[in-house]
C-alpha positions as CSV (number, residue, x, y, z in Angstrom):
1,M,176.6,143.5,282.1
2,V,176.3,146.0,279.2
3,D,178.7,145.8,276.2
4,D,181.5,148.3,276.5
5,D,180.3,150.3,273.4
6,L,176.9,150.7,275.0
7,Q,177.9,151.5,278.5
8,H,177.7,155.2,277.9
9,I,174.0,154.9,277.2
10,F,173.5,153.1,280.5
11,D,175.6,155.7,282.2
12,E,173.6,158.5,280.7
13,Y,170.1,157.2,281.3
14,F,170.3,155.4,284.6
15,P,170.8,158.6,286.6
16,Q,167.9,160.2,284.7
17,Y,165.6,157.3,285.6
18,K,166.7,157.7,289.3
19,K,166.2,161.5,289.2
20,E,162.7,161.1,287.9
21,E,162.1,158.4,290.6
22,L,161.1,155.8,288.0
23,D,161.0,152.1,288.7
24,M,164.1,151.1,286.9
25,T,166.8,148.9,288.4
26,P,170.3,148.7,287.0
27,Q,169.5,145.1,286.0
28,N,166.3,146.1,284.1
29,L,168.1,148.8,282.2
30,E,170.9,146.4,281.3
31,R,168.3,143.9,280.2
32,M,166.5,146.5,278.1
33,I,169.8,147.5,276.5
34,G,170.8,143.9,275.8
35,I,167.5,143.1,274.2
36,A,167.6,146.2,272.1
37,A,171.2,145.5,271.0
38,H,170.2,141.9,270.0
39,N,167.2,143.2,268.0
40,A,169.3,145.8,266.3
41,R,171.9,143.2,265.2
42,V,169.2,140.9,263.9
43,H,167.6,143.8,262.0
44,Y,170.9,145.1,260.7
45,R,171.5,141.7,258.9
46,T,168.3,142.2,257.0
47,L,169.3,145.5,255.5
48,S,170.2,145.5,251.9
49,E,173.7,146.5,250.7
50,P,175.2,149.1,250.6
51,R,174.5,149.9,254.3
52,S,174.9,153.5,255.4
53,C,176.7,152.7,258.6
54,S,178.5,150.0,260.5
55,A,176.7,147.4,262.6
56,E,178.2,149.0,265.8
57,I,176.9,152.5,264.9
58,Y,173.5,151.1,263.9
59,T,173.2,149.2,267.2
60,R,174.1,152.2,269.3
61,I,171.5,154.3,267.5
62,W,168.9,151.6,267.9
63,V,169.6,151.1,271.6
64,R,169.7,154.8,272.3
65,D,166.3,155.3,270.5
66,T,164.8,152.3,272.5
67,V,166.0,153.6,275.9
68,S,165.0,157.2,275.0
69,L,161.5,156.2,273.9
70,D,161.0,154.2,277.2
71,F,162.2,157.1,279.3
72,T,160.1,159.6,277.4
73,K,157.0,157.4,277.7
74,K,157.5,157.1,281.4
75,T,158.2,160.8,282.1
76,I,155.8,162.7,279.7
77,K,152.9,164.2,281.4
78,S,149.7,164.5,279.3
79,F,147.2,167.3,279.8
80,T,143.9,168.4,278.3
81,L,143.3,171.7,276.5
82,S,140.6,172.5,279.0
83,N,143.0,172.1,281.9
84,P,146.6,172.8,280.7
85,P,149.6,173.4,283.0
86,P,150.5,177.0,283.6
87,H,153.2,177.1,281.0
88,W,150.9,175.8,278.2
89,I,147.8,178.1,278.7
90,K,148.4,180.3,275.6
91,T,149.2,177.2,273.5
92,A,146.0,175.6,274.6
93,H,144.1,178.8,273.9
94,F,145.5,178.8,270.4
95,L,144.8,175.0,269.8
96,K,141.2,175.3,271.0
97,M,140.4,177.8,268.2
98,Y,139.7,174.9,265.8
99,S,139.4,171.2,266.5
100,E,141.5,168.7,264.7
101,E,138.5,167.6,262.8
102,S,137.8,171.2,261.6
103,Q,141.5,171.6,260.6
104,S,141.3,168.3,258.7
105,D,138.1,169.4,257.0
106,F,139.7,172.7,256.0
107,R,142.8,171.0,254.5
108,E,140.7,168.4,252.7
109,K,138.4,171.0,251.1
110,I,141.2,173.4,250.2
111,Y,143.7,170.9,248.8
112,N,141.2,168.7,247.0
113,A,139.9,171.7,245.1
114,P,141.5,172.9,241.8
115,R,144.1,175.5,242.4
116,K,142.1,178.4,240.9
117,E,139.2,177.8,243.4
118,R,141.3,177.4,246.6
119,E,141.4,181.1,247.5
120,S,137.6,181.5,247.3
121,I,137.1,178.3,249.3
122,W,139.6,179.6,251.9
123,N,137.6,182.9,252.1
124,N,134.3,181.0,252.5
125,F,135.6,179.6,255.8
126,K,135.7,183.2,257.2
127,I,138.7,182.4,259.3
128,P,139.7,185.3,261.6
129,L,143.3,185.6,260.6
130,D,144.0,188.6,262.9
131,E,142.8,186.6,265.9
132,I,144.9,183.5,264.8
133,G,147.9,185.8,264.3
134,K,147.5,187.3,267.8
135,R,147.1,183.9,269.5
136,F,150.1,182.5,267.6
137,Q,152.3,185.5,268.8
138,D,151.2,184.7,272.3
139,V,152.3,181.0,271.8
140,I,155.7,182.2,270.6
141,Q,156.1,184.4,273.6
142,E,155.1,181.6,275.9
143,R,157.6,179.2,274.2
144,N,160.3,181.8,274.4
145,L,159.7,182.1,278.2
146,Q,159.9,178.3,278.5
147,A,163.2,178.3,276.6
148,N,164.7,180.9,278.9
149,E,163.8,179.0,282.0
């Protein structure tokens, strides 16, 4: 049985697990909440004074984060940029412009340079700002459509 002050977390998440047809029994969710609550209480005692909240509030936050993370990990659907779902096509198109490695390289070269040289280094990359701007606007439109669904 879940502590009374944590029952609302169980009541909130168990229907969501069922709705997503995830393998979560009431007993397993209660066990997860109990273990998380125990871990939170143990960790709370190690915090230095003054503490920013009570043990009860700290425990509720810890438990909610634990259950939320578990639920998210089980429901999130990954995709590749080469085969995105329909509502992420423009975002994928935008992200494919430059790989993470290229972006990291840009940042490193620009921010490691002296301030006076940064603009010329930026210009040497010959980044098509107009194309980036257009693709970014497409991403914003796509996200707005998602938000209105």
